[in-house]
C-alpha positions in Angstrom: -20.5 -24.1 33.0 -20.6 -26.6 30.2 -18.9 -26.2 26.8 -19.4 -29.0 24.3 -20.8 -31.1 27.1 -17.7 -30.7 29.2 -18.1 -29.1 32.7 -15.5 -26.3 33.2 -15.0 -24.5 36.5 -15.8 -20.8 36.4 -12.2 -20.0 37.5 -10.6 -22.0 34.7 -13.0 -20.4 32.2 -12.3 -16.9 33.4 -8.5 -17.6 33.5 -8.6 -18.5 29.8 -10.6 -15.4 29.0 -8.3 -13.1 30.9 -5.1 -14.6 29.3 -6.7 -14.3 25.8 -7.7 -10.7 26.4 -4.2 -9.9 27.7 -2.7 -11.3 24.5 -5.2 -9.4 22.3 -4.8 -6.1 24.2 -1.0 -6.4 24.1 -1.0 -7.1 20.4 -3.4 -4.3 19.6 -1.6 -1.7 21.7 1.8 -2.7 20.2 0.3 -2.4 16.7 -0.9 1.2 17.5 2.5 2.1 18.9 4.3 0.7 15.9 2.0 2.6 13.5 2.2 5.8 15.5 6.0 5.7 15.8 6.8 4.3 12.3 10.4 5.2 11.4 9.6 5.0 7.7 7.2 7.9 8.1 8.2 11.5 8.6 7.6 13.0 12.1 7.7 16.6 13.2 9.6 16.1 16.4 11.7 12.9 16.1 14.0 11.5 13.4 13.9 7.8 12.3 16.5 6.7 14.8 14.6 8.1 17.8 11.3 6.8 16.5 12.6 3.3 16.4 13.9 3.6 19.9 10.7 5.1 21.3 8.7 2.3 19.6 11.0 -0.3 21.2 10.6 1.2 24.7 6.9 1.7 24.5 6.3 -1.9 23.2 8.3 -3.1 26.2 6.2 -0.9 28.5 3.0 -2.1 27.0 4.0 -5.7 27.7 4.8 -5.1 31.4 1.6 -3.0 32.1 -0.8 -5.4 30.3 0.5 -8.5 32.1 0.7 -6.8 35.5 -3.1 -6.0 35.2 -3.7 -9.5 33.9 -1.9 -11.0 36.9 -3.9 -8.8 39.4 -7.1 -9.9 37.7 -6.2 -13.5 38.0 -5.3 -13.0 41.7 -8.7 -11.4 42.3 -10.4 -14.2 40.4 -8.9 -16.8 42.9 -10.0 -14.8 46.0 -6.9 -12.7 46.6 -7.9 -9.2 47.9 -6.0 -7.2 45.3 -7.2 -3.8 46.7 -5.6 -4.7 50.0 -2.6 -6.0 48.2 -2.1 -2.8 46.3 -2.7 -0.8 49.5 -0.2 -3.0 51.3 2.4 -2.2 48.8 2.9 1.1 50.6 3.9 -0.9 53.7 6.3 -3.1 51.9 7.5 -0.6 49.4 10.9 -0.5 51.0 11.3 -4.3 50.8 10.1 -4.3 47.2 12.4 -1.4 46.4 15.4 -3.2 47.8 14.4 -6.5 46.0 13.8 -4.8 42.7 16.3 -1.9 42.8 18.3 -3.3 39.9 15.2 -3.4 37.7 14.3 0.2 38.7 17.9 1.2 37.8 17.5 -0.5 34.4 14.2 1.4 33.7 15.6 4.7 34.7 18.8 4.1 32.7 16.7 3.1 29.7 14.7 6.3 29.9 17.9 8.4 30.3 19.4 6.7 27.2 16.3 7.7 25.1 16.0 11.3 26.2 19.7 12.1 26.3 20.1 10.5 22.8 23.0 8.2 23.7 22.0 5.9 20.8 19.0 4.6 18.9 17.9 1.4 17.2 20.1 0.9 14.1 23.2 2.8 15.5 26.6 1.3 15.4 28.1 1.5 18.9 30.8 0.2 21.2 29.8 -0.5 24.7 32.6 -1.9 26.8 34.6 -4.3 24.6 31.6 -5.1 22.4 30.9 -3.4 19.0 27.7 -3.9 17.2 24.4 -2.5 15.9 21.6 -1.7 18.3 18.7 -4.1 17.7 16.4 -3.0 20.5 16.2 -0.8 23.6 13.9 -2.1 26.3 12.9 -0.9 29.7 15.3 -3.4 31.3 18.0 -4.2 28.7 19.5 -3.3 25.3 20.3 -5.8 22.6 23.4 -5.4 20.4 24.4 -7.5 17.4 28.0 -7.8 16.2 28.7 -8.0 12.5 29.6 -11.7 13.0 26.1 -12.4 14.2 26.4 -12.8 17.9 24.0 -10.8 20.1 24.8 -9.4 23.5 22.1 -8.4 25.9 23.2 -5.7 28.3 21.3 -4.4 31.4 20.7 -0.7 30.9 22.1 0.1 34.4 25.5 -1.3 33.2 25.7 1.0 30.2 28.0 3.8 31.5 30.1 4.8 28.5 29.1 4.5 24.9 31.0 5.1 21.7 28.5 5.9 19.0 29.7 5.8 15.4 26.3 6.9 13.9 25.8 10.3 15.4 28.2 12.1 13.0 30.6 11.5 10.2 33.4 9.1 11.0 37.0 8.8 9.8 38.4 5.8 7.8 42.0 5.5 8.8 44.4 3.3 6.8 48.1 2.7 7.3 49.9 1.4 4.2 53.4 -0.1 4.7 56.1 0.1 2.1 59.6 -1.4 2.2 62.6 0.7 3.4 64.1 0.4 0.0 61.2 2.3 -1.6 61.6 5.9 -2.6 59.2 7.6 -0.3 58.5 10.5 -2.6 57.4 8.1 -5.3 55.3 6.1 -2.9 53.6 9.2 -1.6 52.8 10.5 -5.1 51.2 7.2 -6.0 49.1 7.1 -2.8 47.9 10.7 -3.4 47.0 10.0 -7.1 45.0 7.0 -5.9 43.3 8.9 -3.1 42.2 11.5 -5.6 40.1 8.8 -7.4 38.5 7.2 -4.4 35.7 9.8 -3.9 34.0 8.7 -7.2 34.7 5.0 -6.6 33.5 4.9 -3.0 30.2 6.8 -2.6 30.3 6.3 1.2 33.2 8.9 1.3 32.0 12.4 1.8 35.3 14.0 0.7 38.6 13.1 -0.9 40.9 11.1 1.4 44.1 12.9 2.6 47.5 11.3 2.6 49.0 12.6 5.9 52.5 11.2 5.1 54.8 8.9 7.0 53.1 7.8 10.2 55.9 5.6 11.7 59.0 3.6 11.0 58.1 0.0 11.8 60.5 -2.9 12.2 60.4 -3.9 8.5 58.4 -1.1 6.8 57.6 2.6 6.5 53.9 3.3 7.3 52.0 5.9 5.4 48.7 7.1 6.9 45.7 8.0 4.8 42.5 9.4 6.3 39.1 9.8 4.7 35.9 11.3 6.1 32.9 9.1 5.4 29.2 8.7 6.2 28.3 7.7 9.8 29.2 4.1 10.8 30.7 3.4 7.3 34.4 3.7 8.3 35.0 0.0 8.6 33.7 -0.8 5.1 35.5 2.2 3.6 38.8 1.2 5.2 38.6 -2.3 3.7 37.9 -0.9 0.2 40.6 1.8 0.5 43.2 -0.9 1.5 42.3 -2.9 -1.7 42.6 0.2 -3.9 46.0 1.2 -2.5 47.4 -2.3 -2.7 46.4 -2.6 -6.4 47.9 0.8 -7.1 51.2 -0.1 -5.4 51.4 -3.4 -7.2 50.9 -1.7 -10.6 53.8 0.6 -9.9 56.2 -2.1 -8.7 56.2 -1.0 -5.1 56.3 -3.9 -2.6 54.4 -4.1 0.6 56.7 -6.0 2.9 55.7 -9.0 4.9 57.4 -10.8 7.8 60.5 -12.8 6.8 62.8 -15.0 8.8 66.5 -15.2 8.0 68.3 -18.4 8.9 72.1 -18.4 9.1 74.0 -21.6 9.0 77.3 -21.5 10.8 80.0 -23.8 9.6 
């Protein structure tokens, strides 16, 4: 076959066609999936979190299926008996199963994560020692991004225990230290008055924070614990703002927050 006066072998020409078709079909199917499971639109059966996760999984599935068929087409083009190859898979299924058992475990784990609602795209979770936001859930792996920007890719089969901060309301827990010289009744009164104003200042709080009282007697301070119930996954941000508000309130009332000091004694 000639194109622009250049002779091109049939195999090369068809290879280009198959690859281009695979790209077009993959993109088209992904577009359909994204429109069908758009988290910005209301759905009868699924909420936005699950829609995002289903969309991520289906896009991953589309990619694998399209390119497996494209590969089989290319093999057939170059004379490989794909029918016999597919039939022969039954004979070597045990070998393939052993070779790809980890991948199969990943796929099964990814499906389980979706239907058991462990987490969804956008959730704040802790998996192992890593805390971050779910970016995507694929057939083989899950991507999580920490607030500092780094992204960890975890094989689905390795996800055994998950702490999900986005499924329900979370608690913001703040420990405020005051010096041992401080009158505790006065400090507690100031903390309670400040806590009573935080619901209006911090819209992420769902109710007024509670001052639980003295939590512990540390080496150089007395610790008061304050707890506030807040919207899902917002406890870290609320804790930072609460600490700021309590620090300013204590400063205004002349109550010192102790810091580490070193005493040096000179012996004569």
